[in-house]
N, C-alpha and C positions, 0 to 999 in steps of 0.2 A: 483437420483440427482447426477450429475457428479462433479460439482464445487460449492464451497461456496466462494464468494467474501466478504472479511471482510474489512469494511471501518472504520478507526479510526476517530472519530468526536467529535467536541465540539462547539456548538452554531452557527456556520456559515452556517445557513440554505440556504441562497441564493447561496453560493458556492456549497453546497451539491446538490442542484437542478441541477447544471451544470454537476456534476458527474453522477447523476442518469439518466439524459438525454443521456449522453454518453453510459451508460450501456444499455439503452433501445434500442440502435441501433446496438448492437453487432451482428457480423456474426455467432457467436456460441451462442446457446440459452439455453442450458441445465445447467442453473446455478441459484443460489439464491444470494441475496445480504443481508448481515447482517451489520447494523450500530452499531458499538461499541462506544457507547456514554458515554463520560467521565464526565457526570453530567451537561448536557445542561439545560437551563431554562425551566420552565413549558410550556411557550408559544411555544417554539421550539419543545418540545416533542409532544404537541398537533398538531402542523403542520405536523410533521413526521407521526403521526397516520393517518392523512388525506391523506397523499401521498401513503399509502400502497395499495390503489386500483387504482392508476394512471398508473402503469407501467406493462409491459408484464411479468416481472419476479416477483418471490415472494420476498417481502421486509420484513425483520425482524428488530426489534429494541431492542437491549440490552442496558440497562441504569442503572447507579447507581448514588446516590447523589454526588454532587460536594464536594470533600474533597481535593482540590488541584490536582496536576497532578498524576493521577492514571491510566494512559493509559494501562499499562501492565495487570492490574487487569481486566479491562473491555474487553481487547482483549482475555484473557483466558475465560471469560464468553461467548464471541462470539464463540470461538472454541467449547466450550461445547454445544452450541446451534446449531452448524452447522450440516447439513445433507450430505454435499458433501464429496466424497472420496478424493478430491483434494482442497487445500486451496490457495487462492490468497489474499495477503494483500496489501492494498493501503491506503494512507492518504486521509483525507477529503478535500484536496485542489489539487488533481491530476486527471484531466479529461482523461478518457481512449480513445485511438484510437479505431476505429471500430473493428479491429481484435485483440484487446488486450487480451480478454479471450481466444480466439482461439489460439493465439501464445503461451500462457502459457500452456494451456492444451495439445495441440498437441505435445509439446516438453517435456512433463513430463517423468520422469524416477524415479524408486525407488532409494532412498538414494542420490538423487540429488536435490539441491535447485537452482532454477532459479532466477536471478535478472535482471530486465529490464532497459529500457532507459527512460530519462526524459528531455523534453524541458522546460526550465524555462522562462515562459512568462513575459514580462515587465508589469509594473503597468498600462501603457497606454493600451496595448492589453487586459489585464485582465479585466479592467473596461468596455471594449466594448462588452464583451461576454454576451450572453443571453442563457437561457436554450433552447429556441425555435431554435436558431441558431445551438447550439450543437446537438440538436435532429434531425436535418435534414442534418447534416454532413458538415456544413459550416466551422467548425474549421479545419477539415482535409483538405478541399480544400483550405481554406484560408491560410494554411501553405505556399503555393507557392506565395502568394501575400503579404498581410499585415504582417504576422508573419516573413517571410523571409526578407522582407524589413526592418522590425524593428530590426532584428538581425544585420543588417549592419549600420543602422542609429539611432537605439534606444537602448534598454536595454534587449531585448530578448536574452537569452544565450543558448548555447549547441544546436543550430539549427541542427547540423549534426546528432544528436541523434533522429531526427524525420523522417528520410527517410525510407519509406516502399513502394517502387515503382517497378513495373514491375519485372525485373530480380533481384532486390535487396530483395530477399526473406529472411525471418528470418534465422539467423545463431546463433547457440548456441555453445560456445566454453568454454572449461575448463579454469578456472581462472589461469593465470600465475603469475600475480603480486598480492601478498597477501594484498597489500594496497588498492586494489579495493574491499572494504568491501561491504557487503550486504546493499542495500538501503531499509530501513524499509517501504518506500512509494511504493515499487514495487518489491515484491518477491513472490515466490510460492513454494510449496512442497506438497507431499502427507500428508494427515492428519495423517496417521500412523507414518510417520517420525517426525511430530511435537509432537505427543504423546510420541514418544520415547525419546525426550529431555525434556518432561514434560512441554511443552509450554513456556511462557514468565516468566522470573524471576520477581516476583512482588515486589522486594525490591527497584527497580529503581524508583527514584522520580525526575522528571524533564526531559525535552526533550534534544535531541541533542547528548548525550554521553551515550552509554551503552545499550539502550533497543534493538537496532537492531544488533549492533556489538556483543552483548552477544549471540544472536541467531547464528550468523556466527561462533563464537568461539566454542560453545558447539556442534553444528551440525558437524563441522569438527573434533572436539575431538572424536566424536563417529564414525568417518570413513566416514562421508558424504562428498560429493563433491559440490563445488560451480561452477556454470556455468553462463556465462554472455551472454546476448542477444546482437546481432547487427542486425539492420534493423528490429527489432520486439519488441513486448511487450512495445509499445510506450505509453507515457502519457504526458500530458501538465500540468505543475505545475502553478497554479494560484498565482500571486504575493501576498505576504504579508510581513510585516516587520519581520526581524530575531527574533526568539523567544529567550528569555533569558535562559541561562543554569544555573538555580538557585541552583542546587544541584550537581554541577560538582564534588566536592571532594568525596562525598559519592558514586556517580556513578562509578568513577574511582576506588575507593577502592573495590567495589563489583566486577567490571570487573577483576581487578588484582587478587582478591581472587579466582574467577572461573578459571582464567588462570593458576595460580600456583597449584591449586588442580586438574587440568585437569577434571573439572566437565563436565559431559554430560547431565544427567537428573538433573535439579535443584530441590532441596527439597523445593523450595519456589515458585513452579509453579502451574499447574493445580491440582495436588494432593499434599497436604502438610502433613508433619509429625505433629502429634498432640503434 
């Protein structure tokens, strides 16, 4: 197994089906998909189990009981369950372009973390999507009609990040601006490099601040390099209301602590001190 795609997920099964349909039409096929489920309901878990035989790739499901936002804990469990030598992380609301896995894997390098591009679909376009349409590639083709049109007259954003045409082949460039932080919804690295920083810091509680920036911080603390995609590793973000950042102060405190102590391998990750 070359690649393990890890999807962070919670309850939104219909949106998950859009993602899985997108992964089912990938141009690169040697990968597994692991759903890192942060405590979805029983009926959602049952439906995911039924989906395991639907797709061309192996689908795994890592779950723990709902105890508030525990995304980093379940992501670490998914890493432990992964069989791929290379890891790609996506959020459960981001549909992959047909060449998404290929772009990440073909541009892999040791001690390099790749972060990709994201088109933010409007609520209107998001509601029109179906898994059948995504599965036959209508989203990628639709980009030139309804999605582009909606970027001018509607609320689709960052349309320029969705181009992967002809001569516009994927480009990967070293990050120049340190403010261009890693997107937790779209990044990849060798599994060995993720193990080197001991995975995700499990102390973070609440979305939006810390959980992905912390990976950026500790990876570069250890001498790793961040590289950014252009014209590649594209995904389409399905609209949803902005999530509340309910533990902002605690997350910032942890991030500042890791920064001041120049932490590389967190003691609160995959392997923890007793």
